[in-house]
C-alpha positions as CSV (number, residue, x, y, z in Angstrom):
1,M,0.0,0.0,0.0
2,Q,1.3,3.4,-0.9
3,T,1.8,6.1,1.7
4,L,-1.5,7.8,2.4
5,Q,-2.1,11.5,2.7
6,G,-5.0,13.3,4.2
7,Q,-7.9,11.9,6.3
8,G,-9.4,9.5,3.9
9,P,-11.4,7.4,3.4
10,F,-9.2,5.4,1.0
11,C,-10.0,2.1,-0.6
12,D,-7.4,-0.7,-0.1
13,G,-8.6,-3.8,-1.7
14,D,-11.6,-5.0,0.1
15,A,-11.1,-2.5,3.0
16,V,-11.7,1.2,3.6
17,L,-9.1,3.2,5.6
18,R,-9.4,6.5,7.3
19,R,-7.6,8.4,10.0
20,A,-8.5,7.1,13.5
21,C,-10.1,9.6,15.9
22,P,-10.7,9.5,19.7
23,W,-14.3,8.2,19.0
24,T,-13.2,5.4,16.5
25,P,-13.3,2.7,19.2
26,S,-17.0,3.5,19.9
27,I,-17.8,3.3,16.2
28,H,-16.0,-0.1,15.8
29,A,-17.8,-1.4,18.9
30,L,-21.1,-0.5,17.3
31,L,-20.2,-2.0,13.9
32,A,-18.9,-5.2,15.5
33,A,-22.2,-5.6,17.5
34,L,-24.7,-5.0,14.7
35,P,-24.4,-8.5,13.1
36,E,-25.1,-10.1,16.4
37,H,-28.7,-9.0,16.0
38,G,-28.9,-9.8,12.3
39,F,-28.0,-6.4,10.8
40,A,-25.5,-7.0,8.0
41,A,-25.9,-3.8,6.0
42,A,-23.0,-1.9,7.6
43,P,-19.2,-2.2,7.3
44,V,-17.4,-4.7,9.5
45,P,-14.5,-3.4,11.6
46,I,-11.2,-4.9,10.7
47,S,-8.5,-3.1,12.7
48,C,-7.8,0.2,14.5
49,D,-4.6,1.7,15.8
50,A,-3.4,5.1,16.8
51,A,-3.2,6.3,13.3
52,W,-5.6,4.4,11.0
53,E,-8.9,2.5,11.2
54,R,-9.8,-0.2,8.7
55,V,-13.4,-1.4,7.9
56,S,-14.8,-3.7,5.2
57,Y,-15.8,-2.2,1.8
58,L,-19.5,-2.4,1.0
59,P,-20.1,-3.0,-2.7
60,G,-22.7,-0.9,-4.5
61,A,-23.3,2.4,-6.3
62,T,-22.8,5.6,-4.4
63,G,-23.6,9.3,-5.0
64,D,-26.1,12.0,-4.0
65,L,-29.4,13.2,-5.3
66,D,-27.8,15.5,-7.7
67,S,-25.2,13.0,-9.0
68,N,-27.0,9.7,-9.2
69,S,-30.4,9.6,-10.6
70,D,-31.1,6.2,-9.1
71,M,-30.9,7.9,-5.6
72,C,-33.9,10.0,-6.5
73,A,-36.2,7.1,-7.4
74,E,-39.0,6.1,-5.1
75,R,-37.5,2.6,-4.8
76,A,-34.3,4.1,-3.3
77,L,-36.4,6.3,-1.0
78,R,-38.5,3.5,0.3
79,S,-35.7,1.1,0.8
80,A,-33.6,3.8,2.5
81,A,-36.3,4.4,5.1
82,S,-36.9,0.6,5.6
83,L,-33.2,0.0,6.1
84,L,-32.9,2.9,8.6
85,R,-35.8,1.4,10.5
86,D,-33.9,-2.0,10.7
87,Y,-30.8,-0.2,11.8
88,H,-32.6,1.7,14.5
89,D,-34.4,-1.3,15.8
90,C,-31.1,-3.2,16.0
91,S,-29.2,-0.3,17.6
92,A,-31.9,0.0,20.2
93,L,-31.0,-3.5,21.4
94,L,-27.4,-2.5,21.6
95,L,-27.9,0.8,23.5
96,P,-27.4,-0.5,27.0
97,R,-23.9,-1.8,26.3
98,L,-22.8,1.0,23.9
99,A,-24.0,4.2,25.7
100,G,-22.4,4.4,29.1
101,E,-19.1,6.4,29.2
102,R,-18.2,5.8,25.6
103,L,-16.9,8.8,23.6
104,W,-18.7,9.8,20.4
105,Q,-18.0,12.6,18.0
106,L,-21.4,14.3,18.6
107,P,-22.9,14.6,22.1
108,S,-25.6,12.2,23.2
109,R,-29.1,13.4,23.1
110,E,-31.9,12.6,25.5
111,P,-34.0,10.6,25.5
112,A,-31.4,8.1,24.2
113,E,-33.5,5.5,22.4
114,I,-31.1,4.3,19.7
115,I,-27.6,4.9,18.4
116,C,-28.3,7.5,15.8
117,H,-26.4,7.1,12.5
118,G,-26.0,10.9,12.6
119,D,-25.8,11.5,8.9
120,F,-28.2,9.2,7.1
121,A,-28.2,10.9,3.7
122,P,-28.1,9.6,0.1
123,Y,-24.3,10.1,0.1
124,N,-23.9,7.7,3.0
125,V,-25.7,4.6,1.5
126,V,-24.9,2.2,-1.3
127,L,-27.3,1.0,-4.0
128,T,-27.7,-2.4,-5.6
129,D,-30.0,-2.5,-8.6
130,G,-31.6,0.7,-7.4
131,E,-32.3,-0.4,-3.9
132,V,-30.5,0.8,-0.8
133,T,-28.6,-2.2,0.6
134,G,-26.0,-0.7,2.8
135,I,-25.2,2.2,5.2
136,I,-21.7,3.7,5.3
137,D,-19.8,6.4,7.3
138,F,-20.8,6.0,10.9
139,E,-18.5,8.7,12.1
140,A,-21.3,10.9,13.4
141,A,-23.1,8.0,15.3
142,H,-24.2,8.9,18.8
143,P,-27.0,7.9,21.3
144,G,-30.2,9.8,20.8
145,P,-33.9,9.7,20.1
146,R,-35.3,8.2,16.9
147,S,-36.9,11.5,16.0
148,W,-33.5,13.2,16.0
149,D,-32.1,10.8,13.4
150,L,-35.3,10.6,11.4
151,A,-35.7,14.4,11.1
152,Y,-32.2,14.8,9.5
153,A,-32.8,11.8,7.2
154,I,-36.1,13.3,5.9
155,Y,-34.3,16.7,5.5
156,R,-31.7,15.0,3.3
157,W,-33.9,12.6,1.4
158,A,-37.0,14.7,0.6
159,P,-34.9,17.0,0.5
160,L,-36.4,19.9,2.4
161,S,-34.4,22.7,1.0
162,S,-35.1,25.9,-1.0
163,D,-32.1,25.4,-3.3
164,V,-32.5,22.0,-5.0
165,D,-31.3,21.8,-8.6
166,V,-32.6,18.3,-9.4
167,E,-35.6,17.7,-11.6
168,G,-38.7,16.7,-9.6
169,L,-37.2,17.6,-6.3
170,G,-37.3,21.4,-6.3
171,R,-41.0,22.0,-5.5
172,L,-42.3,22.0,-1.9
173,D,-45.2,19.7,-2.9
174,D,-42.7,17.1,-4.3
175,Q,-40.5,17.4,-1.2
176,I,-43.5,16.9,1.1
177,R,-44.7,13.9,-0.9
178,R,-41.2,12.3,-0.6
179,A,-41.1,13.1,3.1
180,R,-44.4,11.2,3.5
181,I,-43.1,8.3,1.5
182,F,-40.1,8.1,3.7
183,A,-42.1,8.3,6.9
184,D,-44.6,5.7,5.8
185,A,-41.9,3.3,4.7
186,Y,-40.2,3.7,8.1
187,E,-43.5,3.3,9.8
188,M,-42.9,6.5,11.7
189,S,-45.1,7.3,14.6
190,V,-47.6,10.1,14.5
191,A,-45.9,11.8,17.4
192,D,-42.5,11.8,15.6
193,R,-44.1,13.1,12.4
194,R,-45.7,16.1,14.2
195,V,-42.3,17.3,15.4
196,V,-40.3,16.8,12.1
197,P,-40.0,20.5,11.2
198,E,-39.0,21.7,14.7
199,T,-36.6,18.8,15.0
200,I,-35.0,19.5,11.6
201,V,-34.4,23.1,12.8
202,A,-32.9,22.0,16.1
203,R,-30.7,19.4,14.3
204,L,-29.4,22.0,11.8
205,E,-28.8,24.5,14.6
206,A,-26.8,21.9,16.5
207,L,-24.9,21.1,13.3
208,L,-24.1,24.8,12.8
209,A,-22.9,25.2,16.4
210,F,-20.7,22.1,16.1
211,M,-19.2,23.2,12.8
212,E,-18.4,26.7,14.1
213,H,-16.9,25.3,17.3
214,E,-14.7,22.9,15.4
215,A,-13.6,25.7,13.0
216,S,-12.7,27.9,15.9
217,R,-10.4,25.1,17.1
218,G,-8.7,25.2,13.7
219,I,-10.0,21.9,12.4
220,E,-9.3,22.1,8.7
221,R,-12.4,20.3,7.5
222,Y,-14.8,22.6,9.2
223,C,-12.8,25.7,8.4
224,R,-13.2,24.7,4.7
225,N,-16.9,24.1,5.2
226,L,-17.4,27.6,6.5
227,Q,-15.3,29.0,3.7
228,D,-17.4,27.1,1.2
229,G,-20.6,28.6,2.6
230,H,-22.1,25.4,4.2
231,D,-23.3,27.5,7.1
232,R,-25.2,29.8,4.9
233,I,-27.0,26.9,3.2
234,Y,-28.1,25.5,6.6
235,R,-29.4,28.8,7.7
236,H,-31.4,29.2,4.5
237,D,-32.8,25.7,5.0
238,I,-33.7,26.5,8.6
239,A,-35.7,29.5,7.4
240,Y,-37.3,27.4,4.6
241,V,-38.5,24.7,7.0
242,Q,-39.8,27.2,9.5
243,E,-41.7,29.0,6.8
244,W,-43.4,25.9,5.6
245,S,-43.6,23.9,8.8
246,L,-47.4,23.8,8.9
247,E,-47.6,22.4,5.4
248,I,-44.8,19.9,6.0
249,T,-46.5,18.6,9.2
250,A,-49.9,18.4,7.5
251,G,-48.3,16.4,4.6
252,L,-46.8,13.9,7.0
253,V,-49.8,13.4,9.3
254,E,-53.0,13.9,7.3
């Protein structure tokens, strides 16, 4: 293997490498425990030392809503929600042994019901024949409520944003329809559906605070995110979700 530069991830045969972080042991403990309860749609941890972590490579197509048209299809949307439900149900069983004093990149949220993926978006899944068959990049995993993870997933998959340059995804009506499809496929509770807009806002505000804090510490990735205007995008999306919160809630519940 050639000398690696940067943080990764890098492919190395059937493995994926990235720089190890203080919370990497918690991520590896989660990934190692998932198969014990029948969840096989996540990478398997291989090794971790002071410098690098190594996990198995999940085959399949990757991309985002604006780069892979298959990610925009209803089949991908439904299967993503169904797989997230399977992951949540499995991680709920693991919560007692994985919460405790473990270190996570993001702070735990109460009530802790599951181990949230933390960034369940189209760019963090793999597709096989148009169906979501795997979840990748668990770096943002942390204990929290289902609604916390679900709100961010709906925000990304609908997507609930005012600046979407993808055919069929730019209109609010289309976004609400996709949000409903996701919620139905997950079998999301009515109580969780009612708080989707306010939870998205809270989740994005927490993301902004985290990003700005990390940038203030000189962390290159987050300094670059601010330079690229990611914070402005999130603030625009917060305003968008707040403006249309009643319509979004009605579309999810009625």
